[in-house]
N, C-alpha and C positions, 0 to 999 in steps of 0.2 A: 501493500500499499503507498510506503515514502517513495520511492522510487517512483511510484506513480503521479505522488503527490508533486514531488520536484518537479516533474517532468510539465504539467500543468502549471507550474509556477513560471515554470521555464519559458513554456508558450506565452503566459500574460507580462513578462514582460517584454518578448519579441512584439509580440502584439500591438502594447503601447508603447518602443521606442518611436516610433514616427508619429506620432500624435500631435500636431501644431499645436502651439500656442494659438486659441483664436484672434489674440491682437497683433501677434508679432509672426506669420505662420513661418518664418525663413527657421525657428527655431523651435526644438520640442519640448512636451513639458517635462520632458525627462533631466534637457540639457539646462532648461533653467531652474529646476530645482523643486519645480512643482508636485512633480510624482516623487514623492516619499518615499512609499514601500508598500510592493506587491509581496502578500505572506497570506498563511492560514491563517485563519483566526482561531479561539480557544473551541468554538463547534465545528471548526474544519472546513470552514465554507472561506474560498477564497475573497480577499481582502484587500482593495486596492485604496491605497490614505496619500489622498492629495491634498496640500499645503497653499490656501491664495498668499497671493504677493503683499496685500494688505485685506484686511478685514473684510475690509469693503469692495471687493473686486468683484466689478458686474462682469465678471468671464466665468465665475467659478461654474453656475450652472451649465457655463455652452461647455466648460474644457470634462465636468459628470459627464452629459450626455454626451462625448464626443469620446471617451473612453470606454461606456455602454458600446458604443457601435462600432470599434474595434475590440473588444471582447466579443460581442456579438460575431461579429462577421470572422472571427476565430474560432467560432464556436468554442467558447470557453463561460461554460455554465457550469453551479448557480455562481454569485459573486454578488458581491456588495460595495459600494462606493461609500468611503470616507473622511470627511472631511474636517482634520484639525488645524488648530490655530498654536498649538504649543510643540513644540517652539516654535516661538514666530519665522516665515519665512525668509531669509538675507539675501543680498546681491553676491555676498561670500560663496552662496550653492550654486552661482550660474558658472557654466565648463567654461576652458577657456575655450572649447570648439564654439560654445553659445555669443560669446564674447567679439568672436573673430567674426562671423554671422552676422550679429547686430551690425558690425561695422562696416561690412558690405553691404547690408542692407541700408545705412544711411542711416543709423545710431548709433550713438557715440555711447560703449559701455562703460557701467561703472569705473570710477578709478580706487583705488585703496584696497582696504582689504576691513571689513566691518569688525572685524576681531569676534567673529558670533562661535566660532570652534567648529565643532561638527554637527551635521543634524538630527544627533541624539541627542545632546545636550539639553540639561529638565531645564534650567533656568538659566536667565542671561542678565544683567544686571543692564538698567540703560544706560549708558554715556552718550555723550555730547561730540558728537564728531566737530574736531575743531574746522574751520575753513578749508576747505580744497581747492587745489587749485581749475582751472576753468578747464574744460576737458580739452580735445584734442580733437579736431573737426576730422569728422569720418568721411567727409570726402576729398581736403587736399592734404591732411597733415598738420594743417598748422593750428601754433599752442596759442593762437591768438585770438579769443572766441568771449563772445560774452553772453549773460543770459539774459533773454525777452523776458522769460513770463514763467514761475516758480512751477507751472505746469502746463504738458505738453498735452501732446494726442490720448494721454492717460492720468491719471492722478500720479503714477508711479515715474512718471516721467516730467524733464522740464525742457522750457526751448531756448535754445541756444541760435545764435551766430556766427559763423566767421565772420572777422574783419577784413579778412584777407578774401578770399571768394565769393564771401556776400552772401551763402547759403544760406539757411535756417536748417536745423538738425533737432531732433530729439535728443534729450542725454537721461539714460538710464539711471536714476537717481539712487547712490549707493545709500544701503539701510539694512 
């Protein structure tokens, strides 16, 4: 039974590997760290654990629906999808691959490290980040950028403009 269970978990991870983020479709929910775990719950049922990028993220219902579609398409059942808010998601969970994909897509990835540690950490004290240098323009690579608005296309991004190429771009805020 354990070998069968392990194969089911592997199949689920494979099915979920390419589920895109609905707001930034060039990166997957796994690459963003939204997909936290695929495991067997105490009752033996397959459980997919997701964490929103922030507690009010409007895309979570769509992400859960996309996870369900991927599992259904792979004929993996039964399952349940659990959303957890703790520990809180952090930009530290974004993979290096995803950071490059964001840059290529025209979104400046978060800079620095929030020091949140592992995804398994139980609690993290709130710390205030020192003012970080302005992000590098994802289009031309210039460090000469300015913030236009605290919020960009979504609440987790800020709107910046490059002062060299004059192009606006989103910056994925670190938190």
